[in-house]
TORSE-730577 format. One record per residue (C-alpha): x, y, z. Coordinates in steps of 0.1 Angstrom, whole numbers, plus 5000, padded with zeros to 4 digits. Example, Ala and Ser with C-alpha at 12.3 -4.5 7.8 and 13.67 -1.06 7.14 Angstrom:
TORSE-730577
512349555078;513749895071;
END
This chain:
TORSE-730577
363665571057;365265821086;368465771076;369865951113;368065691132;369265421114;372765541116;372365571153;371065221156;373865071135;376165191170;373765021194;375464791223;372164581215;373164341191;369564311176;369364641172;372164671160;371764411131;368264501121;370064881113;372964741091;370364521074;368164831062;371365021052;372164741029;368664731013;368565091015;371965050996;370864780967;367664960961;368565250951;372065360954;372065710943;369765760964;371365630995;374365770983;372966130987;371166091022;374665981036;376266281018;373666511031;373866351067;377366451068;376966811058;374066871081;375067071111;371866991130;372666641130;374466481159;378566411153;377766011155;376066021130;377666251105;380966041108;379565711099;377665861072;381065971063;382765651068;380065461050;380665691020;384165611019;383565241016;381465280992;384065410969;387265180981;387964860991;391264660997;390764390979;391764450941;388464310921;386164450946;388064850944;387264760905;383564700912;383265000930;385565260906;383165130878;380065140898;380565550911;381665620874;378065470859;375865650884;373965920880;375166230869;372866500888;373566280919;376866260917;377566680915;374966700947;377366460966;380466650954;378766990966;377566860998;381366721003;382967060995;380367261018;381367031047;384767101046;383867441063;382067261091;383167381127;383167001139;386466841131;385166471130;382866571098;385766781083;387966521086;385766211075;384966441043;388666481032;388966141030;385966121009;386966390988;390366240980;388765910972;386066050945;389166230932;391265940928;388365780909;387566110886;390866310884;392166040861;389366020840;389566380833;386666440855;385866720878;388766930868;387367220889;388267060923;391867110927;391067500922;388067510941;390267380969;393267630967;390567900966;389467781000;393167771014;392568161015;389668131035;389368341064;387968091094;390967831101;389367531102;388367551068;391767581056;392967331078;390767081065;391567201028;395067131036;394366821049;392266701016;394966840995;397166621011;395166301012;394366400972;398266390965;397766010984;395065890961;396265980926;399765950904;401566250898;401066220861;397266270870;397866650877;399566910857;402367100864;400667400872;398367290894;401467100911;403067460915;399967600932;399267310957;402767330969;402667710972;399267690991;400867361015;404267571020;402967921028;400667711050;403967551070;405767841074;406268041108;404268291101;401268061101;399668151137;396967861141;398767531148;396067301132;396367441101;400867441099;400167081112;397867011082;400367181057;403266971071;401366641068;400066751031;403666791020;404566441032;402166341010;402566590979;406766520976;406566280950;404866570930;407366820934;410166630912;410366980887;410467170920;413167000935;415367060906;414967410908;417367540929;415167870941;411867640949;414167360965;416067580988;412767750999;410867391006;413767291021;413967601045;410867571053;410667201059;413967311085;411667581104;408967371110;411367101126;411967391155;408367461158;406667441193;404067201189;405466881192;403066661160;404566911137;408166881145;407466511139;405766571107;408466791097;410966541107;408866271084;409266481056;412666491058;413066141059;410966101029;412866351010;416166201019;414665890996;412666080971;415666340964;418966150979;421066330951;419866690961;420966670998;424266800996;424067171001;421867091032;423266781050;425367001076;422167171086;420266871085;422766661110;422866981134;418766981136;418866571141;421266551166;419766801186;416766651183;417966321189;419566441220;417166641232;413066641223;410466371228;410866041216;408266041185;410666321171;413666181179;412665851168;412166031131;415666201133;417365861135;414965691107;416666011085;420265841087;418665491086;417065621053;420265771042;422465411048;419265271029;419565481000;423565431003;424065101004;421765050973;423965230953;427065070964;425164740962;424464830923;427464950912;429664730935;431865070945;433165120909;431365430900;431865530864;430465870853;427265750837;425965640869;422465710875;422765830910;426365890925;426965830958;427766120981;428965921011;427166141032;427665871060;431465811057;431766171061;429466221094;430865901111;433166051135;430166291147;427366041135;428465691156;428765891192;425566031185;423765691176;425665501209;424265751230;420765671223;421865291229;421765381268;417965521266;416365171268;413065101285;412564851314;411364521298;411164621263;412564291258;408964151270;406864331247;406764231210;406264551193;408164771212;409965021196;411865331214;415065551208;417365281220;416165021192;416265261166;420065381175;420865051172;419164971137;420365281126;424265161138;423564841118;422765021086;426165231090;427964921098;426464771066;427465121045;430965221057;432064821067;435564851085;435665221094;433165181118;435064921144;437665151158;434465391168;432165141185;435164911202;435865141228;432365191239;431964831241;434964771265;434165071284;430665001293;430664601292;431564551328;429864871343;427664771374;424864941356;422864711337;421864941311;425265011303;426164651302;423264591277;424264891253;427764791248;426264411242;423764561216;426564791199;428864491194;425964281178;424664571156;428364591138;428664221126;426964281096;429064511074;432864511085;435464221068;435663921089;439563971090;438564311109;436164131132;436563771147;439963881165;437464061184;434463801183;437063511196;437963761225;434463881234;432963511230;434063371261;432763671279;429263661263;429163281269;429263351308;427063701306;424663451287;424463211321;425663471351;424363851341;421763931369;419564111344;417463951319;417564221294;421464191293;420963791289;418663871262;421064111240;423763871245;421963571230;420763791201;424263921194;425663551200;423063441171;424763751149;427763591156;427163241141;424863411112;427463651096;430363461108;430263121110;430563041073;433663301063;436363101050;438963311075;441763061090;440663191127;437562971132;435463081157;434062771169;436762471177;436562121192;437762301223;435162561226;432362391208;431162181241;431062471263;429162721235;426662421231;426562341271;425662711275;423162771252;421062461260;421262561297;420262901287;416962771272;415462701306;416063101311;412863321308;410563301275;412363591256;415763491265;415363141260;413363241222;416763471216;418963151226;416762951201;417863211176;421463151181;421562781179;419262821146;422363031133;424862801149;423362451130;423162671096;426662741096;427562381093;425162311069;426762091042;429561981063;429161621047;430361391069;431061521102;430461871117;431661981150;427661981164;427261591156;428061451193;425561651203;422761621180;420561411207;420961641233;420161961212;416861771199;415961651234;416462001248;414062181223;411461921225;411562011262;411462361253;408162301231;406762171262;407762441286;404262561307;405362971296;405162881266;401662961258;402263351253;405463421241;406963301201;409463051220;407562741208;407662851176;410762981180;412262611194;410462431166;412262661135;415162551154;414862231154;413562201119;416962371113;419262141135;417461861112;417862021077;421362071082;422561741101;424761521086;424561151075;425761031106;422661151130;420361001102;419260751125;418461001152;416461181128;414760841119;413760831158;412361151158;409561071132;407760881157;408261131183;406461431161;403761191152;403161091184;402461481195;400661551162;398361241171;397661411208;396761761189;394161541170;392661381199;391761691223;387961711225;385762031234;388162311229;387462701236;388062901204;390963081219;392662711226;391462561191;393662861178;396762781198;396162401188;396362471150;398962681154;400762381170;399362101141;401162351118;404162391135;404261971139;403561961104;406262191093;408461951114;407661621095;408061821065;411661911072;412261531090;410561381054;412961631030;415961491049;414961111053;414061101015;417261261004;419260961005;418360590995;419460411025;417360631052;414760701022;413860281028;413960291067;411760591064;408960431045;407660211071;406060551088;404360661055;400960491062;400660661094;401761011088;399761021055;396660921078;397461161104;397861451074;394461371065;392961401099;394761731102;392461831069;389461731085;390562011115;389462301089;392262571094;394162751070;397562771088;397662381093;396362321058;399162551043;401662351067;399861981058;399462061024;403562141021;404461821040;402061581018;404061750988;407661681005;405861301011;404761230974;408361370960;410061130985;408060810979;407360850943;405060660922;403960470954;401660780964;399260680939;397560430966;396860780990;395060940962;391560830963;391261000998;393261270995;392261410962;389261570977;391361741000;393461870972;390361980953;389262190983;392762330983;392562450950;389262600951;390362810983;390263150973;389763321001;392863211014;394663230987;397963111002;396462791005;395462790970;399062870958;400562600980;397862360971;398862430931;402362360942;401562030954;399661950925;402961980908;404961740933;402361480931;402461510892;406261460892;405961190915;403260980902;404461030864;401260890844;399460780877;397961090877;395761080849;392460940865;392761280880;393861520853;390161610844;389361740879;392661910886;392662080851;389462190852;389562360884;393162490877;391162670842;388762800863;390962970891;392763110861;389563260845;388663400882;389363770887;388563690924;391663500929;394863670942;396963740911;400163580928;398563240926;398263270887;402263240878;402762900897;399262780881;401062790846;403962620858;401862340870;400462290836;403862210828;404461930856;401061760846;402061780809;405561620816;403361370841;401361230814;402961280781;400761290750;397761210770;397461610777;396261660744;392561680757;393662000774;395962130751;393562390733;392062510766;395662530783;397362670747;394562970750;395063080784;398763070782;398463240749;396263540764;398563550795;401363600771;400063880756;399264020788;403064020802;404764120772;403864500774;403764580810;405264970822;404864960859;406765000891;409064730905;406664530923;404964500889;407864420868;408964130894;405364000889;405364030856;408763840852;407163570877;403963520854;406763500822;408663240841;404963060850;403863080810;407662940798;408062680826;404062540812;405462570776;408562370784;406762110798;404362070771;407162040746;409161780769;406161610774;404861550738;408661470726;409061110708;405761120705;403661070671;401161350683;404161630681;402361770651;399561890676;402262140689;403162310653;400262570654;401362710685;405162770676;404763110659;402763260691;405663110714;408463250691;406763650690;406163610729;409963490732;410563780706;408364060729;410163970760;413664000746;412464310730;410964450765;414664390778;413264410814;413664020823;415563870853;418063580852;415363320859;413263450829;415963470807;417163110815;413662970809;412663130781;416063030760;415162690773;412062730757;413762810722;415762490729;412862300738;410662370708;413462280684;413862020702;410361870702;409562000667;412761930647;412862040611;409162160615;410662430636;413862560615;412562790594;410162950621;413162990646;415163120615;412363370610;412063480643;413163830650;415363800676;416163430687;419963460673;420663780693;418863630723;420863300722;424163490717;423363690747;422363430769;425663220756;427763550768;425463540799;427563580835;424963340849;426162990849;422562870846;421663090818;424962980799;424162610799;420562640791;421662850762;424462600753;421762330752;419262540732;422162610707;422362240699;418862190698;418762420671;421662300650;420061980650;416862090642;417862320612;420762060601;417661750595;
END
């Protein structure tokens, strides 16, 4: 097979030629994998071949070694490890040879492929000579070989974890990289590759950063690189500083003054990509200090892991003026662009973080800037003043802010309607939203909103909803937080008299002609949902009137025929928003008996609409409609049974949807809602549901985040069907046991610990539901054989000491359920359990009220079981 020609054809503009080429590549790969990979690496290494085919060959090689989906990646790794050893050495030899190719694209692709192979082999203790041979390349004469080698070392550090490479080799890699970065390196490309490689290698440098001399040397070289004449090197060097600020925060004290001088010069004088990273350095320091201060609540004891050095507090007098200057560097029309990011936005974001880090101290440094610029004729100054004010509303105390806000509010309301500049209005609406978000709920004697100004605020907001789409979108956001501020007011809220008007205005916004291209329609519906969710009992009749309106809208979207694919996408987005809105209305009206009764007249029609929505087949809509149906089942209870014959097939489709796993997860949650609503009426559907759920658990194609809710769902079903669950007990318990064993001994990063805790919580909720479901039934003795394993699981998670409060509460609850259901059968097992006594005592003295309540109940249940 002439691979060059096929690779050429695979990039052809002619669809048929392209398709045939892709087909033959696929066949070649399936029939002879070693031959396929070898010919690709040969193509990549061959200097005679055209660059397009070499580049594609490298890309296909890379994709043969790695994939985004975990299960696919695992398959590819196994496949490479099982590949014939001779073929692998030939491929690796080709790759190393290509690193010295004069063609940049060939080298760059090869660097990535080598790193992918290293990511598979180094953890397996294979290819031990790789790093040595790369390091010997660094001293090669041609600069391009040196550049490619440094690039490869950088990618390699990104692919493998630090414990895979021993310290001696780490030292050699860092030496090569830092030498390549130094100002004495004449070649720009080499210096750039070295600087980018250092960024990836910083995680490996723990030992080196603990050594003063080595750390000083690395920091000196990085700081020198921020002064390079080449802009890309300066940017990469600042990226290294940003990474160092979070990885090695506690080592920064000797350098912080120099870094301040370098960053402030860059922010004021350098090109935007460099200036952005210089601001990012200070944002990153804020993140570190916010975390430390939150974790230790400002009370530092000698033994806290990382002390706070108060870098931000010390730098305030110089840092704040520098950030305020950046706010005046806005771009025209930046408010129109969804993904816009520039110096002014970065500076405002950093200012907001500084406010959260230092609190009240920032206010006197910002207020003069606001007062000086807010009335200037130049729009940029007015916008910057508004942005500065809005940025500091989260952090300082309400006592400090509210007097200022009370002065500013009238001014801002007037700017929102009268300022001639759209960007000033946009930022004003955003800042009003921040006032409502952070200061409405605070119990300070000076209320921001009074009977006197509420009318004016609402009038101005509703009027400004007719402004340009981006201003209107920010106004919706402000209204969202205004509504949220009065959540739970019970009988009456200052917004009650305006409810009808607000809802009407929001519905009008959703029909605007120019709503199509912006996020405005979504924002209007999200705000409408919040207004409904936070409304009081007084406005319930108005919410009831809204049902028919939204149903009509949904009905209209189902009627339109023959849409282009673009229109269809907009259509399903709208259907999703309408289903979401109905969900909120159902939850609101279903939460009190009087309104629920009135709402029932619509239940059949609503369910009919939801079923029609399912026939449209689109993931987003499925998710929203599914959630709305869950809310409906919860609201109408056992009567929901009449919809099951028709709805069941969609439920099953949702449970089988592994591709769009969020839909699957939502459907699992809805099975829980329906079980709670139908109780024993769900029995006819249990075989199908349980079979599918067990199938989902054993699949390695389903995203792992869906598994915890499946276990909780077992608990919901067991509670609903009680002893009828016997039919599934053996299968469910076996799945629970193997998951429980997996979830006790897990060491890993924060994300893994978080996942493990959600897995444990799901398993425990299942146990709890099963015990409660079997309580008072003659079949409780069926559960006795499983009790020792469950107690062992509780011991295991107690010993690990990494459970969160949620798991703690569920776990101690399961101990109580076990004692409560099994009675004296459980007493000796509980008394023999290694840690149940310590665990109980720890929970009884917990700060968390829910944990404490759960423990008190468990203590009672255990003492009853033991005294029998």
